[in-house]
C-alpha positions in Angstrom: -13.8 -14.2 -25.2 -14.2 -15.0 -21.5 -12.8 -18.5 -21.7 -9.7 -17.2 -23.5 -9.2 -14.6 -20.8 -9.4 -17.2 -18.0 -7.0 -19.6 -19.9 -4.5 -16.8 -20.3 -4.7 -16.1 -16.5 -4.2 -19.8 -15.8 -1.3 -19.9 -18.2 0.5 -17.3 -16.0 -0.4 -19.3 -12.9 0.8 -22.6 -14.2 3.9 -21.3 -16.0 5.3 -18.6 -13.7 4.7 -19.9 -10.2 4.2 -23.7 -10.3 4.8 -26.8 -12.4 2.4 -27.6 -15.2 -0.5 -30.0 -14.4 0.2 -33.6 -15.4 -2.6 -35.6 -17.0 -2.0 -39.3 -17.8 1.7 -38.8 -17.4 2.0 -35.8 -19.7 2.4 -32.1 -18.8 -0.3 -29.8 -20.0 1.7 -26.9 -21.3 0.2 -23.5 -22.1 1.4 -20.3 -23.7 4.2 -18.7 -21.7 3.9 -15.7 -19.4 5.0 -13.2 -22.0 2.5 -14.4 -24.6 -0.3 -14.6 -22.1 0.3 -11.1 -20.8 0.6 -9.6 -24.3 -2.6 -11.5 -25.3 -4.3 -9.7 -22.4 -2.9 -6.4 -23.7 -4.5 -7.0 -27.1 -7.8 -7.8 -25.5 -7.6 -4.8 -23.3 -6.8 -2.6 -26.3 -9.9 -3.9 -28.1 -12.2 -3.4 -25.1 -10.9 0.1 -24.3 -11.4 1.2 -27.9 -14.9 -0.3 -27.7 -16.0 1.5 -24.5 -14.3 4.8 -25.4 -16.0 4.9 -28.8 -19.4 3.6 -27.7 -19.9 4.3 -24.0 -18.1 7.4 -22.7 -18.4 10.9 -23.9 -15.5 13.1 -25.1 -13.8 15.9 -23.2 -12.8 16.2 -19.6 -16.0 14.7 -18.2 -15.8 11.6 -20.4 -12.2 11.2 -19.6 -12.9 11.5 -15.9 -15.7 9.0 -15.9 -13.6 6.5 -17.9 -10.7 6.7 -15.6 -12.9 6.5 -12.5 -14.7 3.5 -13.9 -11.3 1.8 -14.7 -10.0 2.5 -11.2 -13.2 1.1 -9.6 -12.8 -2.0 -11.8 -9.2 -2.7 -10.8 -8.7 -1.3 -7.3 -11.1 -3.2 -4.9 -9.7 -6.7 -5.7 -6.2 -5.3 -5.8 -6.5 -3.6 -2.4 -7.9 -6.8 -0.9 -4.9 -8.7 -2.3 -2.5 -6.0 -1.1 -3.8 -6.3 2.5 -3.8 -10.1 2.2 -0.1 -10.1 1.1 0.9 -7.7 4.0 -1.0 -9.9 6.4 0.6 -13.1 5.1 4.0 -11.5 5.4 3.5 -10.1 8.9 2.4 -13.4 10.4 5.0 -15.3 8.5 2.9 -17.9 6.6 4.2 -17.1 3.1 7.2 -16.1 1.1 7.1 -13.4 -1.6 7.2 -15.9 -4.4 8.0 -19.6 -4.5 11.6 -18.9 -5.8 12.3 -16.3 -3.1 13.2 -18.8 -0.4 11.9 -18.0 3.1 11.9 -14.2 2.9 8.6 -12.5 2.3 7.9 -9.1 0.7 7.1 -7.8 4.1 10.5 -8.8 5.4 12.2 -7.2 2.3 10.4 -4.0 3.1 11.5 -4.1 6.8 15.1 -4.7 5.7 15.5 -2.2 2.8 12.8 0.5 2.9 14.9 2.4 5.4 17.7 2.7 2.9 15.7 4.8 0.5 15.6 8.6 0.3 12.3 10.0 1.6 11.0 10.9 -1.8 11.8 7.4 -3.2 10.1 5.8 -0.2 7.0 8.0 -0.8 7.0 7.1 -4.4 7.3 3.4 -3.6 4.4 3.6 -1.1 2.3 5.4 -3.8 3.0 2.7 -6.3 1.8 0.0 -3.9 -1.4 1.8 -3.2 -2.2 3.2 -6.7 -0.6 0.5 -8.8 0.6 3.1 -11.3 4.4 2.9 -11.7 4.8 -0.7 -10.3 6.2 -1.8 -13.7 9.2 0.5 -13.3 10.4 -1.4 -10.3 11.4 -4.2 -12.7 14.0 -1.9 -14.2 15.5 -0.7 -10.9 18.2 -1.8 -8.6 18.8 -0.9 -4.9 22.0 0.0 -3.1 22.2 1.4 0.4 24.2 4.5 -0.7 22.2 5.2 -3.8 18.7 4.1 -3.1 16.8 3.1 -6.3 18.4 3.6 -9.6 17.9 2.5 -13.2 20.0 -0.5 -14.4 20.3 -2.2 -17.7 20.7 -5.1 -18.4 18.6 -5.8 -15.4 20.5 -9.0 -14.6 23.4 -6.8 -13.6 21.4 -5.6 -10.6 23.1 -6.6 -7.3 19.8 -6.2 -5.5 16.8 -6.0 -7.8 13.9 -3.7 -6.6 11.0 -5.9 -7.7 10.7 -7.8 -4.4 9.2 -4.6 -3.1 6.0 -5.6 -5.0 3.5 -7.0 -2.5 1.2 -8.3 -5.2 3.7 -9.5 -7.8 1.5 -9.8 -10.9 0.3 -6.2 -10.4 3.2 -4.8 -12.4 1.2 -5.5 -15.5 -1.6 -3.5 -14.1 0.8 -0.6 -14.0 1.3 -1.0 -17.7 -2.5 -1.2 -18.1 -3.2 1.9 -16.2 -0.6 3.8 -18.2 -2.5 2.7 -21.3 -5.8 3.9 -19.8 -4.3 7.4 -19.4 -3.3 7.5 -23.1 -6.1 5.5 -24.7 -8.8 8.3 -24.8 -6.4 10.4 -26.9 -5.5 7.6 -29.3 -8.2 4.9 -29.9 -10.9 7.3 -31.1 -8.7 8.5 -34.0 -8.6 7.1 -37.5 -7.2 3.6 -37.9 -4.2 4.8 -39.9 -3.2 7.2 -37.1 -3.4 4.4 -34.6 -1.3 2.2 -36.9 1.3 4.9 -37.2 1.5 5.2 -33.4 1.8 1.4 -33.2 4.7 1.5 -35.7 6.4 4.2 -33.5 6.1 1.8 -30.5 7.7 -1.0 -32.6 10.5 1.5 -33.6 11.2 2.0 -29.9 11.5 -1.8 -29.4 13.9 -1.9 -32.3 15.9 1.0 -31.0 16.3 -0.8 -27.6 17.8 -3.7 -29.5 20.2 -1.5 -31.6 21.2 1.0 -29.0 21.5 -1.0 -25.8 22.2 -4.4 -27.6 19.3 -5.9 -25.6 17.6 -8.8 -27.4 13.9 -8.0 -28.2 12.9 -11.1 -26.2 15.0 -10.3 -23.1 13.1 -10.0 -19.9 11.9 -7.5 -18.7 12.0 -5.7 -22.0 10.0 -8.4 -23.8 6.6 -7.3 -22.3 7.1 -5.0 -19.4 8.2 -1.7 -21.0 5.2 0.4 -21.8 6.5 2.5 -24.7 7.4 -0.7 -26.6 4.3 -2.5 -25.5 1.9 0.2 -26.6 1.8 -1.5 -30.0 0.1 -4.6 -28.6 -2.7 -2.5 -27.0 -3.1 -0.7 -30.3 -3.3 -3.9 -32.3 -6.4 -4.6 -30.2 -7.7 -1.1 -30.9 -7.2 -1.6 -34.6 -9.2 -4.8 -34.2 -12.1 -2.8 -32.7 -12.0 -0.4 -35.7 -12.3 -3.5 -38.0 -15.2 -4.8 -35.9 -17.0 -1.4 -36.1 -16.5 -1.2 -39.8 -17.9 -4.8 -40.2 -20.9 -3.8 -38.2 -21.5 -0.8 -40.3 -21.3 -2.9 -43.4 -23.6 -5.5 -41.8 -21.0 -8.3 -42.1 -21.7 -11.3 -40.0 -18.4 -12.1 -38.3 -19.8 -15.0 -36.2 -18.9 -17.8 -38.7 -15.3 -16.5 -38.8 -15.5 -16.2 -35.0 -16.1 -19.9 -34.6 -13.0 -20.7 -36.5 -11.0 -18.0 -34.7 -12.1 -19.2 -31.3 -10.9 -22.8 -32.1 -7.6 -21.4 -33.5 -6.8 -19.4 -30.4 -7.8 -22.1 -28.0 -5.5 -24.6 -29.9 -2.7 -22.0 -30.1 -2.7 -21.5 -26.3 -1.8 -25.2 -25.9 0.2 -25.9 -29.1 2.4 -22.8 -29.2 4.6 -23.9 -26.2 5.6 -27.0 -28.1 5.9 -25.5 -31.5 9.5 -24.7 -32.8 8.5 -21.1 -33.6 11.0 -18.3 -32.8 9.5 -15.3 -31.2 6.4 -17.2 -30.1 4.9 -14.3 -28.0 5.0 -12.1 -31.1 3.2 -14.6 -33.2 0.7 -15.3 -30.5 -0.4 -11.7 -29.8 -0.5 -11.1 -33.6 -2.8 -14.1 -33.9 -4.9 -12.7 -31.1 -5.2 -9.3 -32.8 -6.5 -11.0 -35.9 -9.0 -13.2 -34.1 -10.3 -11.0 -31.3 -12.9 -9.0 -33.5 -14.7 -12.1 -34.8 -14.5 -13.9 -31.4 -16.1 -10.9 -29.7 -18.8 -10.8 -32.4 -19.5 -14.5 -31.7 -19.3 -14.5 -27.9 -20.5 -11.0 -26.8 -23.9 -12.3 -25.7 -22.7 -15.6 -24.1 -23.5 -15.0 -20.4 -21.7 -18.1 -19.1 -18.6 -17.2 -21.1 -18.7 -13.7 -19.8 -18.9 -14.9 -16.2 -16.0 -17.3 -16.8 -14.0 -14.4 -18.1 -14.7 -12.3 -15.0 -12.7 -14.8 -13.0 -9.6 -14.1 -15.0 -8.6 -10.9 -13.1 -9.1 -12.4 -9.5 -7.2 -15.5 -10.6 -4.4 -13.4 -12.0 -4.1 -11.0 -9.1 -4.4 -13.5 -6.2 -2.5 -16.6 -7.4 1.0 -15.4 -6.4 -0.1 -14.8 -2.8 -1.7 -18.2 -2.7 1.5 -19.7 -4.2 3.5 -17.9 -1.5 1.5 -19.6 1.2 1.8 -23.0 -0.4 5.6 -22.4 -1.0 6.0 -21.8 2.7 4.0 -24.8 3.7 6.0 -27.2 1.4 9.4 -25.4 2.1 9.7 -24.5 -1.5 12.8 -22.7 -2.9 12.0 -23.1 -6.6 8.9 -22.7 -8.7 8.9 -26.4 -9.4 8.5 -27.1 -5.7 4.9 -25.9 -6.0 2.6 -28.2 -7.9 0.3 -26.8 -10.5 -2.8 -28.7 -9.2 -2.1 -27.5 -5.7 -2.0 -23.8 -6.8 -5.0 -24.2 -9.1 -7.2 -25.8 -6.5 -6.3 -23.3 -3.8 -6.6 -20.3 -6.1 -10.0 -20.9 -7.7 -12.2 -20.8 -4.6 -10.5 -17.5 -3.4 -10.9 -16.0 -6.9 -14.5 -16.9 -7.0 -15.0 -15.4 -3.6 -13.3 -12.1 -4.7 -15.6 -12.0 -7.7 -18.8 -12.7 -5.8 -18.2 -10.6 -2.6 -15.9 -7.8 -3.8 -16.2 -7.2 -7.6 -19.8 -8.0 -8.2 -21.1 -5.5 -5.6 -18.7 -2.8 -6.9 -19.7 -3.5 -10.5 -23.3 -3.1 -9.7 -22.5 0.2 -8.0 -20.4 1.3 -11.1 -23.3 0.5 -13.4 -25.7 2.5 -11.3 -23.3 5.5 -11.2 -23.1 5.4 -15.0 -26.9 5.2 -15.4 -27.4 8.1 -13.0 -24.9 10.2 -15.0 -26.6 9.5 -18.3 -30.0 10.5 -16.8 -28.5 13.6 -15.3 -27.0 14.6 -18.7 -30.4 13.9 -20.4 -32.2 16.2 -18.0 -29.6 19.0 -18.7 -30.1 18.8 -22.5 -32.2 21.7 -23.8 -35.7 20.9 -25.0 -36.1 20.7 -28.8 -37.6 23.8 -30.5 
């Protein structure tokens, strides 16, 4: 599963913020940003269902440990990138994104933060520190006399609010954190209850189309609105329930996993060129079908796991690296930043984040969990 996770992160890097890499005169195209992010949602739903059903206890203590572990998993690398983005903006060596011209996020804050009511400014600062709520900035506009306000369709916004995001890709982490808050109350239930909740999420997506006349594939509604994206996470959770049932029945999913792995790897590169309407929908549906058997095949592959651990650092830092490159080459469009430049510059930084920030925190998280289990074991009454 790790290789797939890294490829999805690289797909975002090479599609959203740079040109594709050219090999022998041909562009290597990968699944688009929406498909890649929704593929991550499916994988996240699978893993969260796995750990909640097999690692963490129920009740307030189990919920608290789960949320604490998730925060410790996401926040250290994010906070590093947040400080890096502020530093880059303050000294003027980067823009906010390649398509943002010469203005950095730091400059956007200095120009517009003072126009916000105090409670909105406090909320905005909270979102940048805690991640939670960053996804809502994609649906907001800014006016000096009104502050932040909801606008739809979002292209009607005179001044969109999303440039307030110091770490641009972190909006998807806001969606993830929202799922973490709900997951303990959903993914432990019977599969048919999860399926019904997923259908409710799909109904919300359809209602958006019918009531507001917004196409299902319109950005940001296509993959940034949590109520309609909950279904993608729950498809992954349903995949876990299938995996758990297969394990109880002693089914060997590994042969199927070999086929599924090849299918997903091919789909990542073939889907962009396939004449398929609604490609993100078909891609994350394919992912939901394939993830259980791929996990059964690769769960003990240490190299694959380490490769997968690079996906988050690559995803979270690449936009900042791209902003520096964009400034250096005087870019005004995404296509002014070359894919190979962004890839070669991002990978060493991502590896450094993994080795010097995430690895030490992960070891500490593991020790915390072991100490908690030992403490609970000591508190259990002795058998009669």
